[in-house]
C-alpha positions, 0 to 999 in steps of 0.5 A, spaced: 500 500 500 505 504 501 508 503 495 502 504 491 501 511 494 508 513 493 506 512 485 499 515 485 502 522 488 506 524 483 501 523 478 495 527 481 501 532 482 502 532 474 495 533 473 494 539 477 500 542 474 497 541 466 491 544 468 494 550 471 498 551 465 492 550 460 489 556 464 495 560 464 496 559 456 488 561 455 489 567 460 495 569 456 492 568 449 486 572 451 491 578 454 495 577 447 488 578 443 486 584 447 493 587 446 493 586 439 486 589 439 488 595 443 494 596 438 490 596 432 486 601 436 492 605 437 494 605 430 487 607 427 487 613 432 494 615 430 492 614 422 486 619 424 491 624 428 495 624 422 489 625 417 487 631 422 494 634 422 494 634 414 487 637 414 490 642 419 496 644 415 492 644 408 487 649 412 493 653 414 496 653 407 490 656 404 489 661 409 496 663 408 495 663 401 489 667 401 492 672 406 498 673 400 493 673 395 489 679 398 495 683 400 497 682 392 490 684 390 491 690 394 498 692 391 495 691 384 490 696 385 495 701 387 499 700 381 498 705 376 496 703 369 501 705 364 502 704 356 502 697 350 504 695 347 506 694 348 506 694 350 506 691 353 509 691 355 502 686 354 501 687 354 508 688 357 510 685 351 504 690 352 506 686 356 511 689 350 508 677 355 514 674 354 513 676 346 513 660 354 514 657 360 509 660 365 512 664 370 509 666 377 503 670 375 502 673 382 510 676 381 510 678 374 503 681 372 500 685 377 501 691 374 496 693 369 501 697 364 495 700 359 494 707 360 498 710 354 497 707 348 502 704 343 507 703 348 506 696 351 506 693 358 505 686 362 501 681 358 495 678 358 495 671 362 495 665 358 488 663 355 485 670 356 482 674 351 481 681 351 477 685 346 478 693 346 474 698 342 477 705 341 476 711 338 481 716 337 481 724 334 487 727 331 487 735 329 493 738 325 494 745 322 499 748 319 501 755 315 506 755 310 509 755 303 509 749 300 508 746 293 501 743 291 503 737 287 509 733 287 516 735 289 522 732 284 528 736 286 529 743 288 529 746 281 524 742 278 517 742 281 510 740 279 504 743 281 502 750 284 507 754 288 502 757 294 501 760 301 497 755 304 493 754 311 490 747 312 486 744 318 486 736 318 481 732 322 481 725 323 477 720 327 479 713 327 475 707 330 478 701 331 477 694 335 483 690 337 483 683 340 489 680 345 490 673 347 495 670 352 498 664 348 502 663 354 503 667 360 509 670 357 507 670 350 501 675 347 498 676 340 494 681 338 490 684 332 487 691 330 482 693 325 480 700 324 475 705 320 478 712 318 474 718 316 479 724 314 477 731 313 482 737 310 480 744 309 485 748 305 486 755 304 490 756 298 493 763 295 497 762 289 503 767 290 505 768 283 498 771 281 493 776 283 487 770 284 483 770 291 484 765 296 481 758 294 478 754 299 478 746 298 475 741 302 477 734 301 475 728 305 476 720 305 473 714 309 474 707 309 477 701 312 484 703 315 491 699 315 490 692 319 495 691 324 498 684 327 503 684 333 506 679 338 509 681 345 514 676 349 516 677 356 524 676 356 525 675 363 522 675 370 523 681 375 528 679 380 531 684 385 532 691 381 532 689 374 525 691 370 521 687 366 523 687 359 518 685 353 520 684 346 514 687 341 514 685 334 508 689 330 506 688 323 502 693 319 498 692 312 496 696 307 489 694 307 487 702 307 487 706 301 494 709 300 496 716 297 497 712 290 490 709 290 485 715 291 483 719 285 486 725 282 485 731 277 489 732 271 494 736 275 495 730 279 492 733 285 488 729 290 481 729 290 480 725 296 484 723 302 487 716 303 485 712 309 492 708 309 499 709 308 499 704 302 505 701 304 507 695 309 510 696 315 514 692 320 516 695 327 520 691 332 521 694 339 523 693 346 519 695 353 522 696 360 517 696 366 520 698 373 514 697 378 516 702 384 510 702 389 506 707 388 509 708 381 511 704 375 516 707 370 516 705 363 520 706 357 520 704 350 525 704 344 524 701 337 525 702 329 520 702 324 521 699 317 517 702 311 517 697 306 519 699 299 514 698 293 513 699 286 507 703 285 508 705 278 502 710 278 502 716 273 499 722 276 499 727 270 501 727 263 508 729 265 509 726 272 510 718 273 511 715 280 515 708 279 518 706 286 517 709 293 521 708 299 517 711 305 522 713 310 524 709 316 523 712 323 527 711 330 522 711 336 522 712 343 518 714 349 518 714 356 514 716 362 511 714 369 504 711 371 502 713 378 496 710 382 491 715 385 487 709 389 485 702 388 481 704 382 484 710 379 491 711 376 494 716 371 500 716 367 505 722 364 510 721 358 514 723 352 514 720 345 519 722 340 520 719 333 525 721 328 523 720 321 528 719 315 526 722 308 522 718 303 526 716 297 522 716 290 523 715 283 519 720 279 519 720 271 518 727 268 517 729 261 516 736 258 510 738 255 510 737 247 511 744 243 510 746 236 516 742 233 513 736 236 506 737 233 509 737 226 511 730 226 506 726 231 502 730 235 500 723 239 507 721 240 509 724 247 516 725 249 519 719 254 519 720 261 526 722 264 527 718 271 530 721 277 531 719 284 529 724 290 529 724 297 524 728 302 526 732 308 527 728 315 521 730 320 521 730 328 515 728 331 514 729 338 509 729 343 507 730 351 503 724 353 498 724 359 493 718 361 488 716 366 485 709 367 479 707 371 477 700 373 470 700 372 469 692 374 474 686 375 473 685 367 472 692 364 477 698 364 476 705 361 483 709 359 483 716 356 489 718 353 491 725 350 497 727 346 500 734 345 504 736 339 511 739 341 514 739 334 512 743 328 511 736 324 507 733 330 499 733 330 496 739 335 492 734 339 491 727 339 485 724 344 483 717 345 478 713 349 479 705 350 475 700 353 479 694 354 474 688 356 477 681 359 474 675 356 475 668 359 478 666 366 486 666 364 491 662 368 
C-alpha cells in the first residue's frame, strides 16, 4: 500500500500542474488578443491624428495663401496703369508677355501697364482674351509755303507754288483683340475705320487770284495691324521687366497712290492708309516702384519699299517709293491715385528719315513736236529724290479707371511739341477681359 501511494502522488501532482498551465496559456492568449486589439486601436487613432494634422496644415496653407493673395490684390490696385504695347509691355510685351514657360503670375503681372497707348506693358495671362474698342481724334494745322503737287528736286517742281493754311481732322475707330498664348507670350490684332477731313486755304503767290478754299475728305477701312509681345525675363531684385514687341502693319487702307486725282495730279480725296507695309520691332522696360511704375520704350520702324508705278499727270510718273524709316522712343511714369484710379505722364519722340522716290518727268510737247506726231509724247526722264527728315514729338498724359474686375476705361491725350507733330491727339479705350486666364 505504501508503495502504491508513493506512485499515485506524483501523478495527481502532474495533473494539477497541466491544468494550471492550460489556464495560464488561455489567460495569456486572451491578454495577447486584447493587446493586439488595443494596438490596432492605437494605430487607427494615430492614422486619424495624422489625417487631422494634414487637414490642419492644408487649412493653414490656404489661409496663408489667401492672406498673400489679398495683400497682392491690394498692391495691384495701387499700381498705376501705364502704356502697350506694348506694350506691353502686354501687354508688357504690352506686356511689350514674354513676346513660354509660365512664370509666377502673382510676381510678374500685377501691374496693369495700359494707360498710354502704343507703348506696351505686362501681358495678358495665358488663355485670356481681351477685346478693346477705341476711338481716337487727331487735329493738325499748319501755315506755310509749300508746293501743291509733287516735289522732284529743288529746281524742278510740279504743281502750284502757294501760301497755304490747312486744318486736318481725323477720327479713327478701331477694335483690337489680345490673347495670352502663354503667360509670357501675347498676340494681338487691330482693325480700324478712318474718316479724314482737310480744309485748305490756298493763295497762289505768283498771281493776283483770291484765296481758294478746298475741302477734301476720305473714309474707309484703315491699315490692319498684327503684333506679338514676349516677356524676356522675370523681375528679380532691381532689374525691370523687359518685353520684346514685334508689330506688323498692312496696307489694307487706301494709300496716297490709290485715291483719285485731277489732271494736275492733285488729290481729290484723302487716303485712309499709308499704302505701304510696315514692320516695327521694339523693346519695353517696366520698373514697378510702389506707388509708381516707370516705363520706357525704344524701337525702329521699317517702311517697306514698293513699286507703285502710278502716273499722276501727263508729265509726272511715280515708279518706286521708299517711305522713310523712323527711330522711336518714349518714356514716362504711371502713378496710382487709389485702388481704382491711376494716371500716367510721358514723352514720345520719333525721328523720321526722308522718303526716297523715283519720279519720271517729261516736258510738255511744243510746236516742233506737233509737226511730226502730235500723239507721240516725249519719254519720261527718271530721277531719284529724297524728302526732308521730320521730328515728331509729343507730351503724353493718361488716366485709367477700373470700372469692374473685367472692364477698364483709359483716356489718353497727346500734345504736339514739334512743328511736324499733330496739335492734339485724344483717345478713349475700353479694354474688356474675356475668359478666366491662368
